[in-house]
C-alpha positions as CSV (number, residue, x, y, z in Angstrom):
1,M,51.8,-7.1,-19.3
2,A,54.7,-6.7,-16.8
3,R,55.5,-3.3,-15.5
4,D,58.1,-1.8,-13.1
5,V,56.8,0.0,-10.0
6,F,59.1,2.5,-8.4
7,L,58.6,4.0,-5.0
8,T,60.1,7.1,-3.4
9,G,59.9,7.7,0.3
10,R,61.1,9.6,3.3
11,V,62.0,7.6,6.4
12,P,62.4,8.9,10.0
13,S,65.6,10.8,10.6
14,L,66.9,8.7,13.5
15,P,70.7,8.1,14.0
16,P,72.6,6.5,12.6
17,L,70.5,6.8,9.4
18,R,70.3,10.0,7.5
19,A,67.1,9.4,5.4
20,R,66.7,13.0,4.3
21,A,70.1,12.7,2.5
22,L,68.7,9.9,0.3
23,P,68.0,10.5,-3.4
24,R,64.3,11.0,-4.1
25,K,64.1,8.1,-6.5
26,C,65.0,4.6,-5.2
27,S,63.6,1.1,-5.3
28,G,60.8,0.0,-3.1
29,L,63.0,-2.7,-1.6
30,L,65.7,-0.2,-0.5
31,I,63.0,2.0,1.0
32,F,61.7,-0.9,3.1
33,C,65.1,-1.8,4.4
34,L,65.7,1.8,5.5
35,L,62.3,2.2,7.0
36,C,62.4,-1.0,9.0
37,S,66.0,-0.3,10.1
38,A,65.0,3.1,11.5
39,L,61.9,1.7,13.2
40,A,64.1,-1.1,14.7
41,V,66.1,1.5,16.6
42,D,63.1,2.3,18.7
43,A,61.8,-1.3,18.7
44,C,65.0,-2.5,20.2
45,K,64.5,-0.1,23.1
46,Q,60.8,-0.8,23.7
47,G,60.1,-4.2,22.2
48,E,58.5,-5.4,19.0
49,G,55.2,-3.7,17.9
50,T,55.5,-0.6,20.1
51,V,55.7,2.0,17.3
52,K,52.1,3.2,17.1
53,V,50.6,4.3,13.8
54,N,49.4,7.7,14.7
55,K,48.1,8.7,11.3
56,L,47.5,7.1,7.9
57,S,46.6,9.4,5.1
58,F,46.5,9.4,1.3
59,T,47.1,11.9,-1.5
60,G,46.1,11.6,-5.1
61,L,42.8,9.8,-4.4
62,H,40.0,10.7,-6.8
63,A,38.3,7.5,-8.1
64,V,37.8,5.7,-4.7
65,K,36.8,6.7,-1.2
66,V,39.4,6.9,1.5
67,S,37.2,4.6,3.7
68,E,37.2,2.0,0.9
69,L,40.9,2.0,0.5
70,R,41.6,1.9,4.3
71,G,39.2,-1.0,4.6
72,V,41.4,-3.3,2.5
73,L,44.7,-2.4,4.2
74,A,46.2,-4.2,7.2
75,T,48.0,-1.0,8.3
76,A,45.6,1.2,10.2
77,A,45.8,4.4,12.2
78,S,45.2,4.3,16.0
79,S,42.2,6.1,17.4
80,K,42.6,9.6,18.7
81,F,40.6,8.5,21.8
82,P,42.8,7.0,24.5
83,W,40.3,4.2,25.3
84,R,40.0,2.9,21.7
85,A,42.1,0.3,20.0
86,K,45.7,1.1,19.1
87,H,47.4,-0.1,15.9
88,Y,51.2,-0.6,15.6
89,F,53.5,-0.6,12.6
90,S,54.3,-4.0,11.1
91,R,56.8,-4.4,8.3
92,T,55.1,-7.5,6.9
93,D,51.7,-5.8,6.9
94,F,52.9,-2.6,5.3
95,E,54.9,-4.5,2.6
96,A,51.7,-6.4,1.8
97,D,49.7,-3.2,1.7
98,L,51.9,-1.7,-0.9
99,K,51.0,-4.7,-3.1
100,R,47.3,-4.6,-2.1
101,I,46.8,-1.0,-3.3
102,P,47.6,-1.6,-7.0
103,A,45.5,-4.8,-6.9
104,F,42.6,-2.9,-5.3
105,Y,42.7,-0.3,-8.0
106,H,43.1,-3.0,-10.8
107,D,39.9,-4.6,-9.7
108,R,38.1,-1.2,-9.9
109,G,39.3,-0.5,-13.5
110,Y,42.6,1.3,-12.9
111,P,45.3,-1.2,-14.1
112,D,48.2,1.3,-14.0
113,A,47.6,2.6,-10.4
114,K,50.7,2.5,-8.1
115,V,52.0,3.9,-4.9
116,R,54.1,6.8,-6.2
117,S,55.8,7.7,-2.9
118,F,55.3,7.5,0.8
119,D,56.4,9.7,3.7
120,V,57.0,8.4,7.2
121,T,57.7,10.6,10.2
122,L,58.4,9.6,13.8
123,N,57.2,11.9,16.6
124,N,59.7,13.4,19.0
125,A,59.2,10.6,21.5
126,Q,59.9,8.1,18.7
127,D,57.0,5.9,19.7
128,A,54.4,6.9,17.0
129,V,54.6,7.3,13.3
130,N,52.6,9.3,10.7
131,I,52.4,7.6,7.2
132,T,51.3,9.4,4.1
133,L,50.9,7.4,0.8
134,D,50.9,9.3,-2.5
135,I,48.8,7.4,-5.0
136,D,49.0,7.6,-8.8
137,E,45.7,6.2,-9.9
138,G,46.5,6.4,-13.6
139,Q,43.8,6.3,-16.3
140,P,40.8,4.0,-16.0
141,V,39.6,1.4,-18.5
142,I,36.2,2.6,-19.6
143,V,33.1,0.5,-20.4
144,Q,32.4,1.5,-24.0
145,A,29.3,-0.7,-24.3
146,I,27.4,-3.6,-22.8
147,E,25.9,-6.0,-25.2
148,F,23.2,-8.6,-24.4
149,N,23.1,-11.8,-26.5
150,G,20.7,-14.7,-26.2
151,F,18.1,-12.9,-24.0
152,D,15.2,-13.4,-26.4
153,A,13.5,-15.4,-23.6
154,V,13.1,-12.2,-21.6
155,P,10.2,-9.9,-22.7
156,A,11.4,-6.7,-24.3
157,K,10.0,-4.6,-21.4
158,H,11.8,-6.6,-18.8
159,L,15.0,-6.6,-20.8
160,A,14.9,-2.8,-21.0
161,S,14.4,-2.7,-17.2
162,L,17.3,-5.1,-16.7
163,K,19.6,-2.8,-18.8
164,Q,18.7,0.1,-16.5
165,R,19.1,-1.9,-13.3
166,I,22.5,-3.5,-13.9
167,P,25.2,-2.1,-11.4
168,L,27.9,-1.6,-14.1
169,K,27.2,1.4,-16.3
170,V,28.4,2.4,-19.7
171,N,31.2,5.1,-19.7
172,A,32.1,4.1,-16.1
173,A,35.4,2.4,-15.0
174,L,35.5,-1.3,-15.5
175,D,34.9,-2.4,-11.9
176,L,35.3,-6.2,-11.8
177,A,33.0,-6.6,-8.8
178,L,30.3,-4.6,-10.5
179,A,30.8,-6.6,-13.7
180,Q,30.3,-9.8,-11.8
181,A,27.2,-8.3,-10.1
182,T,25.9,-7.4,-13.5
183,R,26.3,-11.0,-14.7
184,E,24.4,-12.3,-11.7
185,T,21.6,-9.7,-12.1
186,A,21.1,-10.9,-15.7
187,L,21.1,-14.5,-14.6
188,D,18.5,-13.8,-11.9
189,E,16.3,-12.2,-14.6
190,L,16.4,-15.4,-16.7
191,K,15.6,-17.5,-13.6
192,D,12.6,-15.2,-12.9
193,H,11.1,-16.0,-16.4
194,G,11.1,-19.8,-16.2
195,Y,14.7,-20.8,-16.8
196,P,16.2,-22.2,-13.5
197,Y,19.1,-23.8,-15.4
198,A,20.2,-20.8,-17.3
199,S,23.8,-19.6,-17.5
200,V,25.3,-16.3,-18.4
201,T,28.9,-15.7,-19.5
202,L,30.6,-12.4,-19.4
203,T,33.3,-11.7,-22.0
204,K,35.1,-8.5,-23.0
205,R,37.0,-7.2,-26.0
206,Q,38.9,-4.0,-26.8
207,G,36.8,-1.1,-27.8
208,N,37.8,1.9,-29.9
209,D,41.1,2.3,-28.1
210,A,43.3,0.5,-25.5
211,R,41.4,2.3,-22.7
212,S,38.0,1.1,-23.5
213,Q,36.3,-2.3,-23.3
214,I,33.1,-3.7,-24.7
215,L,31.4,-6.3,-22.5
216,T,29.1,-9.0,-23.8
217,L,26.6,-10.9,-21.7
218,T,25.8,-14.2,-23.4
219,A,22.8,-16.1,-22.1
220,T,22.1,-19.8,-22.5
221,P,18.5,-20.1,-21.1
222,G,18.3,-23.9,-21.0
223,T,15.1,-25.7,-20.4
224,L,11.8,-23.8,-19.8
225,A,10.5,-25.2,-16.5
226,H,7.4,-25.3,-14.4
227,Y,7.1,-26.1,-10.7
228,G,6.5,-29.8,-9.8
229,A,5.6,-31.5,-6.6
230,I,6.4,-29.7,-3.3
231,T,8.1,-31.7,-0.5
232,I,8.1,-30.2,3.0
233,E,10.5,-31.3,5.7
234,G,11.2,-30.3,9.3
235,N,7.6,-29.4,10.4
236,H,6.1,-31.2,13.4
237,K,3.3,-29.1,14.9
238,V,2.6,-27.0,11.8
239,S,0.7,-28.8,9.0
240,N,1.9,-29.0,5.4
241,H,-1.3,-27.2,4.5
242,V,-0.3,-24.1,6.5
243,I,3.1,-24.0,4.9
244,E,1.8,-24.6,1.4
245,R,-0.7,-21.7,1.6
246,Q,2.1,-19.3,2.4
247,L,3.9,-20.2,-0.9
248,L,3.3,-17.9,-3.8
249,F,3.8,-20.7,-6.4
250,R,1.9,-23.9,-7.2
251,P,2.7,-27.1,-9.1
252,G,2.3,-26.5,-12.8
253,S,2.9,-22.7,-12.7
254,L,6.0,-21.1,-14.4
255,F,9.2,-21.2,-12.4
256,R,10.0,-17.8,-11.0
257,L,12.9,-17.0,-8.7
258,S,11.2,-14.0,-7.2
259,E,8.2,-16.1,-6.0
260,I,10.6,-18.5,-4.2
261,Q,12.4,-15.6,-2.5
262,S,9.1,-13.9,-1.5
263,S,7.6,-17.3,-0.2
264,Q,10.7,-17.9,1.9
265,R,10.3,-14.4,3.4
266,R,6.6,-15.0,4.1
267,L,7.5,-18.1,6.1
268,F,9.9,-16.1,8.2
269,D,7.3,-13.4,8.8
270,L,5.0,-15.9,10.5
271,Q,7.4,-16.0,13.5
272,T,6.5,-19.7,13.7
273,F,9.8,-20.7,12.1
274,H,13.3,-19.6,12.9
275,F,14.6,-21.3,9.7
276,A,13.1,-21.7,6.3
277,N,14.7,-22.6,3.0
278,I,13.2,-23.3,-0.4
279,V,15.3,-24.9,-3.2
280,P,14.7,-27.0,-6.3
281,N,14.9,-30.7,-5.5
282,V,16.9,-31.6,-8.5
283,G,20.0,-33.9,-8.7
284,E,23.3,-32.7,-10.0
285,G,23.4,-32.3,-13.8
286,Q,19.7,-32.8,-14.2
287,E,17.5,-30.3,-16.0
288,P,13.9,-31.5,-15.8
289,A,11.1,-29.4,-17.3
290,V,9.0,-30.1,-14.2
291,V,11.0,-28.9,-11.2
292,P,10.2,-30.5,-7.8
293,M,10.6,-28.1,-4.9
294,K,11.8,-28.8,-1.4
295,V,10.8,-26.6,1.6
296,T,12.8,-27.1,4.8
297,V,11.8,-25.5,8.0
298,T,12.7,-25.5,11.7
299,E,9.9,-24.6,14.1
300,S,10.2,-22.1,16.8
301,K,8.9,-22.7,20.3
302,P,5.2,-22.0,20.1
303,R,4.9,-20.3,23.5
304,Q,7.2,-17.4,24.1
305,V,7.6,-14.9,27.0
306,N,9.5,-11.6,26.6
307,F,10.3,-9.1,29.3
308,G,11.6,-5.5,28.8
309,V,12.7,-2.8,31.3
310,G,13.9,0.7,30.8
311,Y,14.1,4.2,32.2
312,G,13.7,7.6,30.8
313,S,13.6,11.2,32.0
314,E,10.1,11.5,30.7
315,E,8.6,8.0,31.3
316,K,10.6,7.2,34.4
317,L,10.7,3.5,35.1
318,R,9.0,1.4,32.4
319,G,8.5,-2.3,31.9
320,T,6.8,-4.7,29.5
321,I,5.6,-8.3,29.6
322,D,4.7,-10.0,26.4
323,W,3.3,-13.5,26.2
324,R,2.6,-15.0,22.8
325,N,1.6,-18.3,21.2
326,V,2.9,-18.3,17.6
327,N,0.9,-21.4,16.6
328,F,-2.4,-20.7,18.4
329,M,-5.0,-23.4,17.6
330,G,-2.7,-24.5,14.7
331,G,-2.6,-22.6,11.4
332,A,0.4,-20.5,12.5
333,R,-2.0,-18.1,14.2
334,M,-0.6,-15.8,16.8
335,L,-2.3,-14.9,20.2
336,E,-0.4,-12.2,22.1
337,L,-1.0,-10.7,25.5
338,Q,0.8,-7.4,26.3
339,S,1.1,-5.5,29.5
340,K,3.1,-2.2,29.7
341,Y,3.7,0.3,32.5
342,S,5.3,3.7,32.8
343,S,4.4,7.0,34.3
344,L,3.1,8.1,30.9
345,S,1.4,5.0,29.6
346,K,0.1,1.8,31.1
347,G,-2.4,-0.9,30.1
348,V,-3.2,-4.3,28.7
349,R,-3.8,-5.4,25.1
350,M,-4.7,-8.7,23.4
351,N,-3.7,-9.2,19.8
352,F,-4.8,-12.0,17.5
353,R,-3.3,-12.5,14.0
354,E,-4.7,-14.6,11.3
355,P,-1.9,-15.0,8.7
356,Y,-4.1,-16.1,5.8
357,V,-7.1,-14.1,4.8
358,F,-8.6,-14.8,1.3
359,S,-5.1,-15.4,-0.1
360,P,-1.4,-15.7,1.1
361,H,-1.0,-12.0,0.3
362,Y,-3.3,-10.8,3.1
363,D,-3.4,-11.2,6.9
364,A,-5.6,-9.8,9.6
365,L,-4.8,-8.5,13.1
366,S,-7.5,-7.8,15.7
367,S,-6.8,-6.0,19.0
368,I,-8.7,-5.3,22.2
369,E,-7.2,-3.0,24.8
370,Y,-7.7,-1.0,28.0
371,W,-5.1,1.8,28.1
372,H,-4.3,4.8,30.2
373,D,-2.1,7.7,29.0
374,A,-1.0,10.5,31.2
375,E,0.6,13.1,29.0
376,P,1.6,16.6,30.3
377,S,-1.5,18.2,28.6
378,Y,-4.1,15.6,29.3
379,T,-5.0,12.1,30.6
380,L,-6.8,9.6,28.5
381,N,-8.5,6.3,29.1
382,T,-9.2,4.1,26.1
383,E,-11.4,1.0,25.9
384,G,-12.1,-0.8,22.7
385,G,-10.4,-2.4,19.8
386,R,-9.5,-2.4,16.1
387,V,-9.2,-4.7,13.1
388,V,-6.4,-4.4,10.6
389,F,-6.2,-6.0,7.2
390,E,-2.7,-5.9,5.8
391,R,-0.9,-6.7,2.6
392,A,2.9,-6.8,2.4
393,V,4.9,-7.0,-0.9
394,A,8.6,-7.5,-0.8
395,R,10.5,-7.3,-4.0
396,P,14.2,-8.0,-4.3
397,G,16.1,-5.0,-5.6
398,P,19.1,-5.1,-8.0
399,Y,22.0,-7.3,-7.0
400,S,23.7,-6.1,-3.8
401,Q,21.0,-3.7,-3.0
402,R,18.3,-3.9,-0.3
403,V,15.0,-5.5,-0.5
404,A,12.2,-2.9,-1.1
405,T,9.1,-3.7,1.0
406,T,5.8,-2.1,0.4
407,T,3.1,-2.6,3.1
408,M,-0.5,-1.5,2.7
409,S,-3.2,-1.7,5.4
410,M,-6.8,-0.8,6.2
411,T,-7.8,-0.3,9.9
412,Y,-11.2,0.0,11.5
413,T,-11.2,1.5,15.0
414,N,-14.0,1.6,17.5
415,E,-13.0,2.9,20.9
416,Y,-14.5,4.7,23.8
417,Q,-12.4,7.7,24.9
418,N,-12.6,9.4,28.2
419,Y,-10.1,12.3,28.6
420,R,-9.3,15.3,30.8
421,V,-7.0,18.3,30.5
422,S,-4.1,18.8,32.9
423,Q,-4.8,20.1,36.4
424,E,-2.6,23.1,35.6
425,A,-5.0,24.2,32.8
426,L,-8.1,23.4,34.9
427,S,-6.8,25.5,37.8
428,T,-6.2,28.6,35.6
429,P,-9.4,30.7,35.8
430,S,-8.7,32.5,32.5
431,F,-8.6,29.1,30.8
432,T,-12.4,28.6,31.0
433,K,-13.2,30.0,27.6
434,T,-10.4,27.9,26.0
435,L,-11.9,24.7,27.6
436,I,-15.3,25.5,26.1
437,S,-13.8,26.2,22.7
438,L,-12.0,22.8,22.9
439,G,-15.3,21.0,23.5
440,L,-14.4,20.3,27.2
441,N,-16.5,20.7,30.3
442,P,-15.3,24.0,31.7
443,L,-15.8,22.8,35.3
444,T,-14.1,19.4,35.1
445,G,-12.0,19.8,32.0
446,E,-13.4,16.4,30.8
447,G,-14.5,15.1,27.4
448,H,-15.6,11.7,26.2
449,G,-17.1,10.0,23.2
450,D,-16.9,7.1,20.8
451,L,-14.1,7.2,18.1
452,S,-15.2,5.3,15.0
453,S,-12.8,5.6,12.1
454,I,-11.3,3.9,9.1
455,A,-7.7,4.5,8.2
456,F,-5.5,3.6,5.2
457,D,-1.7,3.3,5.6
458,T,1.1,2.5,3.2
459,Q,4.8,2.2,3.8
460,R,7.7,1.8,1.4
461,S,11.0,0.8,3.0
462,T,14.5,-0.2,2.0
463,A,16.0,0.3,5.5
464,D,18.2,-2.5,6.6
465,S,16.7,-2.6,10.1
466,T,13.4,-1.5,11.8
467,V,15.3,-0.8,15.1
468,N,18.8,0.4,14.3
469,A,18.8,1.3,10.6
470,Q,22.1,2.4,9.0
471,H,21.2,2.8,5.3
472,G,18.0,3.0,3.2
473,Y,14.8,4.9,3.6
474,T,11.3,4.6,4.9
475,V,8.2,6.5,3.7
476,N,4.8,6.3,5.5
477,L,1.5,7.8,4.5
478,H,-1.5,7.8,6.9
479,L,-5.1,8.7,5.9
480,E,-7.9,8.5,8.4
481,Q,-11.6,9.4,8.3
482,S,-13.7,9.5,11.5
483,G,-17.5,10.0,11.9
484,R,-20.0,10.6,9.1
485,E,-21.3,7.2,7.9
486,L,-19.1,5.5,10.5
487,G,-21.0,7.1,13.4
488,G,-19.3,8.0,16.7
489,S,-18.9,11.2,18.5
490,F,-16.1,12.7,16.5
491,E,-15.7,13.8,12.9
492,F,-12.4,14.6,11.2
493,V,-10.0,13.7,8.4
494,E,-6.3,13.3,9.2
495,T,-3.4,13.1,6.8
496,I,0.2,12.5,7.9
497,L,3.3,11.9,5.7
498,E,6.6,10.8,7.3
499,G,10.0,10.0,5.8
500,R,13.3,8.7,7.2
501,Y,16.6,8.4,5.4
502,Y,19.8,6.7,6.6
503,L,23.2,7.1,5.0
504,P,26.6,5.6,6.0
505,L,29.4,8.2,6.1
506,P,33.2,7.8,5.9
507,G,34.9,6.6,9.1
508,G,32.0,4.6,10.3
509,A,29.8,7.7,10.8
510,E,26.1,7.7,9.9
511,L,23.6,10.3,8.8
512,A,19.9,10.0,9.8
513,V,17.2,12.4,8.6
514,R,13.5,12.4,9.6
515,A,10.7,14.6,8.4
516,R,7.0,14.5,9.3
517,G,4.1,16.7,8.4
518,G,0.4,16.4,8.8
519,S,-3.0,18.0,9.4
520,I,-6.3,17.1,11.0
521,G,-9.4,18.8,9.7
522,S,-12.7,18.4,7.9
523,I,-13.8,17.8,4.3
524,G,-16.9,19.3,2.8
525,G,-17.9,21.6,5.6
526,P,-17.0,23.3,8.9
527,N,-18.3,20.3,11.0
528,L,-15.0,19.5,12.7
529,Q,-15.0,17.6,16.0
530,V,-11.5,16.6,17.0
531,P,-11.0,15.0,20.4
532,F,-8.5,17.0,22.5
533,F,-6.0,14.2,22.7
534,R,-5.8,13.9,18.8
535,R,-4.4,17.5,18.5
536,Y,-0.7,17.9,17.8
537,W,2.1,18.8,20.2
538,L,5.9,18.7,19.8
539,G,8.8,18.6,22.2
540,G,10.5,15.8,24.1
541,A,13.1,13.0,23.7
542,T,11.9,12.0,20.2
543,S,10.8,15.4,18.9
544,L,12.1,19.0,19.4
545,R,14.7,18.1,22.0
546,G,15.4,21.6,23.1
547,W,11.9,21.6,24.8
548,G,10.2,19.2,27.2
549,L,7.4,16.9,26.3
550,F,4.4,18.6,24.7
551,E,5.8,22.1,25.2
552,V,5.7,23.2,21.5
553,A,2.1,24.1,20.4
554,P,-0.2,27.1,20.1
555,L,-0.5,28.7,23.6
556,A,-3.6,29.8,25.6
557,N,-2.7,31.7,28.8
558,G,0.8,30.4,28.4
559,L,-0.2,26.7,28.2
560,P,0.3,24.6,25.0
561,I,-3.2,23.5,23.9
562,G,-2.2,21.6,20.7
563,G,-3.0,22.4,17.1
564,H,-4.3,21.0,13.8
565,T,-1.2,21.2,11.7
566,V,2.3,19.9,12.5
567,Y,5.7,19.8,10.8
568,E,9.0,18.6,12.3
569,N,12.4,17.7,10.9
570,S,15.5,16.1,12.6
571,L,19.0,15.6,11.3
572,E,21.5,13.5,13.2
573,V,25.1,12.6,12.6
574,H,26.3,9.5,14.6
575,V,30.1,9.1,15.1
576,P,31.6,6.0,16.6
577,I,33.7,6.7,19.7
578,W,34.6,3.3,21.2
579,G,33.0,-0.1,21.0
580,N,29.2,0.3,21.5
581,L,29.6,4.0,22.4
582,S,28.9,6.6,19.8
583,G,28.4,10.4,19.8
584,V,25.6,12.3,18.2
585,L,25.2,15.8,16.8
586,F,21.6,16.8,16.0
587,E,19.5,19.7,14.8
588,D,15.7,19.7,15.1
589,D,13.1,22.1,13.7
590,G,9.4,22.2,13.5
591,N,6.2,23.8,14.9
592,V,2.5,23.3,15.4
593,W,-0.2,25.7,14.1
594,N,-3.8,26.0,15.2
595,N,-5.7,25.7,11.9
596,A,-5.8,22.8,9.5
597,W,-3.4,22.9,6.6
598,A,-1.8,26.1,8.0
599,F,1.8,25.2,7.3
600,N,4.2,28.2,7.8
601,L,7.8,27.1,7.3
602,G,8.9,30.6,8.0
603,D,7.7,30.1,11.6
604,L,9.7,27.2,13.0
605,R,11.3,26.4,16.3
606,Y,15.0,25.3,16.2
607,D,17.2,23.5,18.6
608,V,20.7,21.9,18.3
609,G,22.8,19.8,20.6
610,P,25.1,16.8,21.3
611,G,24.2,13.3,22.5
612,L,25.6,9.9,23.4
613,R,24.4,6.4,22.5
614,Y,25.5,3.2,24.1
615,Q,24.1,-0.2,22.9
616,T,23.3,-2.6,25.7
617,P,21.6,-6.0,25.8
618,I,18.3,-4.4,26.9
619,G,18.5,-1.6,24.3
620,P,20.4,1.7,23.9
621,I,21.2,4.1,26.6
622,R,20.4,7.6,25.1
623,I,21.4,11.0,26.4
624,D,20.6,14.2,24.5
625,L,21.2,17.8,25.4
626,G,19.0,20.1,23.3
627,Y,19.4,23.9,23.3
628,Q,16.7,26.2,22.0
629,L,17.8,28.6,19.3
630,N,14.6,30.6,19.4
631,P,12.6,30.2,22.7
632,I,8.8,30.5,22.8
633,A,7.7,33.8,24.2
634,G,5.1,33.4,27.0
635,L,5.5,29.7,27.5
636,L,4.7,28.5,31.0
637,V,6.5,25.4,32.4
638,N,5.2,24.1,35.7
639,G,3.1,27.2,36.0
640,A,6.0,29.6,35.7
641,P,7.6,31.4,32.8
642,Q,10.3,29.4,31.0
643,T,13.8,30.5,32.1
644,R,15.9,27.5,30.9
645,R,16.7,27.2,27.2
646,Y,18.0,23.7,27.3
647,R,16.6,20.2,28.1
648,I,18.4,17.0,29.0
649,H,16.7,13.7,27.9
650,F,17.9,10.4,29.2
651,S,16.5,7.0,28.4
652,I,17.4,3.3,28.8
653,G,15.8,0.7,26.5
654,Q,13.6,1.0,23.5
655,A,10.7,3.4,23.7
656,F,7.2,1.9,23.7
């Protein structure tokens, strides 16, 4: 239905025009002529495209986010920072934007939306303009109901789940993008139940009134199909058998879209292939009941060498060398040799991964290492190894959402540990009783023993990246039992729960939240033997940033000696500044308590501060300035009482 759109506006009061004397109601075409004539006065003096858009703002927005609307417009405001990009007024772009706005709203279920008026003001120098658009969103078209026809092939339980998962909801505005996503979600559900040739149509009809619509999803399942023969192309050094065992489907089994997606992901996870694609090998227009499948891969170079360098205020210079063979002895096995060095940590490690153990769902990783750690409170030498059995399950989420990955692992560790407290603690005469209570030699400050433990870990993640996540969440649970039937010199039970959450904010900003809590203690008796290095400390570049590394923990004679219960929380807001440079505002809180399960959230240490991040080819440059809100009374730093309430943390490259 055609409709008239009227605009009112206020243009700059530049001679010879007298825009303020214009009547408030006039056509959009007239306003454009006046606006562009006024801007032309300045453009004639300075050249085309020299009137900068200083500010672009909106009024009347309720149904959509400002960032979403700005994202579809060609007209954009210049950055307030002088080194960032500038945007200039263009008549053509602005005229097109006034048409884009109603179209943008129409696609989101607001067919009567229009630009009611705009206000344009030049600055005194007549080289920059502020633009305000007043939007009349109108009334939305509401989804009265969503009907499903022809979905008898989908089990009732799965159909009920589908109705809960669809992006478009009843009583919401009729967003056309969400409607299309709903149709595709329903189509994927059919394909996951054996109907690869299914089709779903989406129709709508008027509901109880002109402002409501009833949507109908009509399914045509087509032929029920099973997998047929599997053809593999592109492999040269990796055998067909290795590829086939990674597939979660076999000839003769029911066709399921989720199995194809998971199988493709498993091939990528091997690191042996940098391309993998799985599709039905069916000609155009054919719908056979037995579907032949084609797997296409491109192999990576089997031998790879990676170097890494970095610098940090805590670690100083650090470097890594990583050599790996991603097809060791065939079978897509991985052999990896690692060497790392910094002032805090150095050593060598050999890893061997077997990607297929018992079934394609499980793999095994074994490691042997010699490692030296030099933390502020202790030094530690580790010799030994561990074996990890892992199962990863990745399930596609609803259309347009992230893949949810669940990983479960069991780790057996057998290592010889030789450790010693810091020289500062050893040289303090009054620290002798503390050394004895910690199970250390009071003369040398040394301890040693065999650590034999079994640990269970599970992780659930929807984060979009493991290195630089911008949205999603990650939750980790760690349970570890040492000693008892496993033998060894130590006996303890450790439980740690950690969560991270990432959320995009308007204007390109991001919110990141991290929380971690845990305890190490005993079960069934007082027999607790925790090695000194397994106690908890906080403080440093990745913890409570108002303090230095390992400075937050229970004190003995002014020195942090670690504890058996820990809690920490960090909140960061990242704001883009220019290019790869972004600013950070953060708040950290947490503490360490001496006894197991002795959480006291009324006794926390707090710090706040700003920071900078700059992305480089070798990793981010990170600078944080943390300020203590409640200093620790009696804390000794370098043998003297703490006098400085702030810490500066600097780092280049990814942390180890």
